[in-house]
Each structure stands twice: as structure tokens, then as C-alpha cells.
Backbone bond lengths (Angstrom), bond angles and torsions (degrees), N, CA, C in turn:
res aa  C-N    CA-C-N  psi(-1)  N-CA   C-N-CA  omega(-1)  CA-C   N-CA-C  phi
1 X - - - 1.461 - - 1.524 107.94 -
2 X 1.315 115.49 129.94 1.465 120.29 -179.63 1.534 109.42 -75.53
3 X 1.326 115.42 165.63 1.472 119.29 -179.60 1.527 110.95 -66.23
4 X 1.344 117.64 -30.72 1.459 120.78 177.99 1.521 109.82 -66.81
5 X 1.323 117.94 -44.45 1.463 121.19 178.99 1.526 110.23 -62.51
6 X 1.323 116.01 -39.13 1.458 119.93 178.43 1.518 112.28 -62.96
7 X 1.332 115.63 -41.72 1.463 119.47 178.33 1.518 111.20 -65.37
8 X 1.329 117.42 -39.63 1.456 120.76 -178.82 1.521 112.09 -67.38
9 X 1.322 118.09 -28.88 1.464 121.26 -179.27 1.530 112.21 -82.92
10 X 1.328 116.95 -19.59 1.468 120.23 179.90 1.517 110.45 -72.06
11 X 1.293 114.53 146.78 1.463 119.96 174.96 1.524 108.21 -79.79
12 X 1.302 115.38 125.76 1.460 120.04 -179.98 1.522 108.21 -99.64
13 X 1.312 115.53 125.08 1.463 120.55 179.06 1.520 109.00 -110.57
14 X 1.305 114.78 113.35 1.453 120.36 177.10 1.520 109.11 -92.48
15 X 1.320 117.33 145.16 1.471 118.47 177.61 1.522 110.42 -67.47
16 X 1.317 114.86 149.16 1.459 119.76 177.16 1.521 109.04 -68.69
17 X 1.342 117.21 145.16 1.466 118.62 176.31 1.527 109.56 -69.12
18 X 1.313 117.07 154.35 1.469 119.45 177.68 1.529 110.34 -57.53
19 X 1.315 115.96 149.08 1.475 121.23 -178.49 1.521 111.24 -57.06
20 X 1.333 117.41 -37.56 1.464 119.14 -178.87 1.518 110.75 -65.05
21 X 1.336 117.83 -35.88 1.465 120.27 179.14 1.522 110.55 -64.04
22 X 1.310 116.83 -40.50 1.471 121.18 178.19 1.529 109.49 -64.26
23 X 1.332 117.28 -43.62 1.467 120.71 179.67 1.523 111.35 -63.17
24 X 1.322 117.01 -39.95 1.466 120.48 179.89 1.522 110.78 -66.15
25 X 1.320 116.69 -45.53 1.471 120.27 179.31 1.525 110.30 -60.85
26 X 1.330 117.12 -45.22 1.470 120.50 178.56 1.530 111.03 -61.08
27 X 1.322 116.61 -40.49 1.457 120.90 -177.88 1.525 112.12 -66.16
28 X 1.328 117.34 -46.80 1.467 119.16 -175.73 1.528 112.53 -70.98
29 X 1.322 117.39 -15.47 1.467 120.76 176.34 1.526 112.21 -79.33
30 X 1.329 117.39 -18.41 1.463 120.56 -176.82 1.525 111.44 -72.70
31 X 1.312 116.08 147.54 1.465 121.18 179.07 1.530 111.66 -67.58
32 X 1.327 117.23 -32.36 1.462 120.45 -177.86 1.537 112.25 -93.55
33 X 1.326 116.40 24.07 1.467 122.54 -179.73 1.532 111.25 -58.64
34 X 1.357 115.15 139.15 1.466 119.93 173.30 1.527 108.37 -140.09
35 X 1.326 115.35 154.03 1.456 119.72 179.28 1.528 111.02 -68.33
36 X 1.310 117.31 -25.77 1.467 120.55 176.73 1.530 109.76 -64.52
37 X 1.342 116.39 -41.76 1.464 120.10 176.91 1.529 110.30 -64.26
38 X 1.330 115.71 -41.06 1.460 120.09 179.55 1.523 110.45 -62.00
39 X 1.319 116.62 -43.41 1.470 120.54 178.41 1.521 110.80 -61.17
40 X 1.332 117.43 -39.47 1.466 120.62 179.57 1.521 111.49 -63.95
41 X 1.320 116.34 -38.77 1.463 120.14 178.95 1.528 109.89 -66.65
42 X 1.310 116.64 -46.64 1.466 120.74 -176.26 1.523 111.47 -68.48
43 X 1.340 117.46 -44.76 1.463 119.63 -174.54 1.519 112.99 -70.36
44 X 1.326 118.15 -16.08 1.464 120.05 179.95 1.529 112.31 -98.32
45 X 1.321 118.13 4.59 1.459 120.41 178.95 1.527 109.28 -76.87
46 X 1.331 118.17 120.06 1.464 120.33 -176.41 1.530 114.14 -56.15
47 X 1.324 117.70 -39.19 1.468 119.40 -179.03 1.518 111.12 -65.71
48 X 1.336 117.15 -41.15 1.465 120.00 178.80 1.516 111.33 -69.88
49 X 1.335 117.25 -38.21 1.470 120.47 177.93 1.520 109.84 -63.56
50 X 1.332 117.11 -43.80 1.468 120.59 179.48 1.525 110.43 -61.58
51 X 1.326 116.65 -42.73 1.462 120.50 178.03 1.527 110.46 -61.27
52 X 1.318 116.60 -43.65 1.467 120.30 179.71 1.526 111.41 -64.54
53 X 1.327 117.44 -39.47 1.467 120.61 179.62 1.527 111.90 -65.69
54 X 1.332 116.58 -30.98 1.458 120.34 -178.47 1.528 112.85 -83.78
55 X 1.331 117.05 -8.17 1.458 120.46 174.89 1.527 108.68 -70.42
56 X 1.325 118.02 157.34 1.464 118.35 179.66 1.530 111.60 -64.54
57 X 1.310 115.46 142.41 1.457 123.57 175.46 1.523 107.47 -116.05
58 X 1.319 116.20 160.69 1.459 119.55 -175.91 1.520 110.67 -133.15
59 X 1.328 115.33 142.51 1.458 123.06 174.64 1.522 107.72 -124.19
60 X 1.311 116.47 143.44 1.464 120.58 173.14 1.521 106.94 -98.55
61 X 1.319 115.68 115.02 1.463 121.21 -179.52 1.520 107.49 -101.60
62 X 1.329 116.47 120.68 1.461 121.59 -179.61 1.524 108.38 -120.22
63 X 1.317 115.59 124.71 1.457 121.50 175.69 1.524 106.53 -109.92
64 X 1.348 117.11 117.95 1.470 119.17 -174.46 1.527 113.23 -80.28
65 X 1.312 113.94 155.99 1.466 122.71 172.50 1.531 106.61 -78.81
66 X 1.308 118.67 171.62 1.462 121.59 -179.23 1.526 112.56 -61.17
67 X 1.334 117.67 -26.21 1.463 120.13 179.46 1.535 112.30 -87.88
68 X 1.328 116.46 3.24 1.458 120.26 178.15 1.511 114.85 93.92
69 X 1.325 117.75 -13.46 1.466 119.79 178.81 1.533 109.55 -74.61
70 X 1.322 117.59 152.81 1.467 119.34 179.98 1.530 111.37 -63.54
71 X 1.307 116.61 128.03 1.466 120.31 179.19 1.517 110.59 -104.17
72 X 1.324 116.42 -47.65 1.465 121.05 179.04 1.528 107.35 -125.12
73 X 1.314 116.45 124.74 1.464 121.80 176.36 1.520 107.98 -121.39
74 X 1.308 116.48 126.92 1.463 120.87 179.12 1.517 109.55 -132.08
75 X 1.304 115.68 139.94 1.450 121.39 171.69 1.520 105.74 -97.00
76 X 1.323 116.88 115.19 1.454 122.21 -174.21 1.521 109.24 -106.12
77 X 1.322 116.01 127.40 1.467 121.56 176.97 1.521 108.95 -98.18
78 X 1.324 115.68 137.29 1.460 119.61 174.38 1.514 109.06 -140.65
79 X 1.315 115.91 158.03 1.464 121.87 -179.93 1.519 109.71 -131.80
80 X 1.305 115.42 142.74 1.456 120.93 170.97 1.529 106.29 -97.40
81 X 1.312 116.38 126.65 1.464 120.13 -177.47 1.519 109.78 -125.25
82 X 1.308 115.34 159.20 1.464 123.32 178.49 1.521 111.48 55.24
83 X 1.312 116.52 47.84 1.458 121.68 179.75 1.523 109.12 -86.14
84 X 1.308 116.60 128.80 1.460 121.07 172.88 1.523 106.48 -102.23
85 X 1.322 116.08 98.56 1.456 121.03 -177.16 1.525 109.18 -75.91
86 X 1.313 116.79 124.18 1.462 121.67 -178.28 1.517 112.08 -97.17
87 X 1.332 117.30 -18.84 1.458 120.42 178.43 1.508 110.85 175.96
88 X 1.342 115.45 155.80 1.458 121.60 176.51 1.516 107.56 -149.67
89 X 1.329 116.12 134.50 1.454 119.60 -179.74 1.522 109.25 -154.74
90 X 1.321 115.72 159.35 1.456 120.47 175.51 1.525 108.09 -101.20
91 X 1.313 116.03 155.18 1.454 119.83 179.34 1.507 110.42 175.93
92 X 1.323 116.18 177.44 1.461 120.47 -179.59 1.532 110.55 -62.71
93 X 1.319 115.62 153.43 1.460 120.14 -179.85 1.522 109.78 -151.75
94 X 1.304 115.01 164.42 1.461 122.13 175.43 1.520 107.18 -125.53
95 X 1.314 116.39 155.78 1.454 121.31 -179.33 1.519 108.93 -128.51
96 X 1.323 115.56 129.45 1.452 121.23 176.80 1.523 107.48 -124.77
97 X 1.320 116.63 115.88 1.457 121.32 179.45 1.520 109.18 -99.71
98 X 1.316 116.35 127.34 1.454 122.29 -176.86 1.525 110.31 -98.21
99 X 1.331 117.64 131.47 1.469 119.60 178.38 1.526 111.21 -60.33
100 X 1.319 115.58 141.69 1.457 121.96 178.85 1.528 108.09 -142.84
101 X 1.313 116.86 137.66 1.467 121.08 -175.50 1.528 112.68 -63.58
102 X 1.330 117.69 -35.60 1.464 120.30 -174.85 1.525 113.79 -97.24
103 X 1.312 117.45 -13.57 1.469 120.59 -179.18 1.521 108.05 -141.28
104 X 1.330 118.30 93.23 1.462 120.91 -174.70 1.533 113.77 -76.56
105 X 1.344 116.63 54.39 1.465 119.76 -178.65 1.526 111.83 -67.55
106 X 1.323 117.52 -25.03 1.469 119.87 -179.34 1.523 111.53 -66.23
107 X 1.319 117.34 -15.98 1.467 121.08 179.72 1.527 112.77 -89.98
108 X 1.328 117.82 -1.77 1.461 120.60 -179.39 1.525 110.20 -66.39
109 X 1.320 117.77 143.11 1.473 120.95 -176.67 1.530 112.22 -83.28
110 X 1.314 117.10 69.60 1.461 121.16 179.34 1.532 107.81 -83.11
111 X 1.316 115.87 115.70 1.459 120.68 -176.71 1.520 112.79 -102.42
112 X 1.326 116.05 -26.34 1.462 118.49 -174.67 1.524 109.50 -153.86
113 X 1.320 115.68 141.33 1.459 120.69 171.49 1.520 105.92 -92.95
114 X 1.310 116.13 113.17 1.465 121.00 -173.76 1.524 110.70 -77.15
115 X 1.316 117.42 -44.97 1.460 120.46 179.43 1.519 108.51 -157.21
116 X 1.315 115.31 165.82 1.459 119.80 178.45 1.520 109.29 -146.39
117 X 1.306 115.48 139.69 1.456 121.76 173.05 1.521 106.63 -112.22
118 X 1.295 116.22 126.01 1.458 121.80 178.06 1.523 106.98 -103.93
119 X 1.315 116.71 133.75 1.458 120.01 178.58 1.516 110.24 -127.76
120 X 1.293 114.35 150.51 1.462 121.44 173.21 1.518 105.48 -127.54
121 X 1.342 116.41 118.55 1.455 119.95 -173.43 1.514 111.31 -140.68
122 X 1.313 114.88 151.42 1.454 122.61 172.09 1.526 105.55 -102.08
123 X 1.326 117.63 115.26 1.457 121.77 -177.76 1.522 112.23 -87.27
124 X 1.336 117.11 6.07 1.459 122.29 178.39 1.523 112.14 53.63
125 X 1.322 115.68 44.00 1.457 120.86 -178.04 1.527 110.94 -108.26
126 X 1.307 117.52 34.38 1.453 120.60 -179.76 1.515 110.95 89.20
127 X 1.322 115.78 -151.26 1.458 120.00 -175.52 1.517 112.50 -95.88
128 X 1.305 118.40 9.19 1.455 122.10 179.55 1.516 109.30 -86.81
129 X 1.309 116.57 160.62 1.457 119.75 176.08 1.524 109.19 -140.75
130 X 1.324 115.41 158.80 1.453 121.04 179.99 1.514 108.68 -157.42
131 X 1.311 116.24 159.19 1.451 122.41 174.62 1.510 108.16 -107.62
132 X 1.308 116.62 130.89 1.461 121.79 179.09 1.515 107.71 -114.39
133 X 1.328 117.32 120.36 1.459 122.45 177.59 1.513 107.32 -100.64
134 X 1.309 117.60 127.74 1.454 120.52 179.18 1.514 109.77 -127.27
135 X 1.308 116.30 165.33 1.454 121.21 175.23 1.517 108.41 -155.32
136 X 1.314 115.74 166.97 1.451 121.06 -178.64 1.520 108.72 -103.10
137 X 1.311 116.51 99.62 1.459 120.96 176.90 1.526 108.70 -113.38
138 X 1.332 114.89 40.86 1.457 119.94 -179.78 1.523 109.93 -66.11
139 X 1.317 115.37 165.36 1.462 121.01 -178.23 1.528 110.86 -55.25
140 X 1.330 117.47 -45.62 1.465 120.82 -179.11 1.514 112.34 -62.34
141 X 1.326 116.79 -39.44 1.462 121.10 179.97 1.528 110.61 -65.97
142 X 1.339 116.03 -48.47 1.460 120.08 -178.72 1.531 110.08 -64.89
143 X 1.341 116.56 -41.30 1.459 119.82 179.45 1.533 111.34 -61.56
144 X 1.338 116.71 -42.64 1.459 120.33 -179.72 1.531 110.75 -64.58
145 X 1.315 117.13 -43.86 1.467 120.34 -177.06 1.525 113.22 -78.15
146 X 1.316 118.10 -18.11 1.462 118.96 179.54 1.527 111.28 -74.56
147 X 1.316 117.56 -12.74 1.465 120.92 179.63 1.525 111.12 -75.19
148 X 1.321 118.12 -16.44 1.459 121.32 -179.88 1.520 109.42 -78.27
149 X 1.299 115.85 148.94 1.453 119.61 174.40 1.520 108.12 -133.66
150 X 1.328 115.55 151.69 1.465 118.87 -178.53 1.503 111.63 -99.77
């Protein structure tokens, strides 16, 4: 028996595709498919959420002068590492913006919460715990919502 015949007679076991890939394929086959549904499936995948959390994040640090004008502005990069993601899901959410003297985010014209990703993670920071509230105030988001008027 040649090596080719031997290979053809062997049972080939392929790994199963990831669950998210199966969900995406099933979704795009539906007649009522929408990109919003696709985004909900993708954004709630724990592996993708963990990857996104481990990507670099940025903060704008502004230290004011005595007259209140910005004196020192720094773009600070930080990374979350060794995250043990316990779960990720999409669902309804509320947003509460707190007034702050140096960052007037509470004055932003937020009219609607489009979507929310909820995560539960162990940040491996000892036995302490904390809640982190985040939101997407990216340039594109703010630009889109600034077109609304009341």
C-alpha cells in the first residue's frame, strides 16, 4: 500500500470551528440579517472582548495652569494584562456622566445609548475588587451625536 492510499484510508479529524464562527455563519444566512445583529454577536464574544481589553488604551492627562488654561497635556498609554475574562454579553445599559472641573464630559450631548457590552473580569489585582464604567466617546461617536439638536 502506497503512502497516498494509507492517507486516504485514515480518518481525518478536523477541529470544530469556534462557536462564534458558527453563530456568524448562521446569522448571515438569515433573510432578516442586519449588521447590527452581527455587531452584537461579535462584541459579546469573550475571546474578542479579552483581545480588545488587552489592546493599548489611551488617556488624555491635562494639568491646568493657575489661570485654568491647559499647561501640560500628555497622551498616556496603558494596557490591561493578565485578564481572566469571566463573561461578556450585550444588553441594555444606562449612562451617568459626573461633572468634573478638568474634564466637562457631563456636558456632552449624549442623546441615546446605542449599545452596551457588559464584562465580568478578574484583573488579578489581589483580593480587592472594583467596578469600572466605560463608554465610547470616540471622535466618530461624538461627531455623529453632535449633529443632533434639541
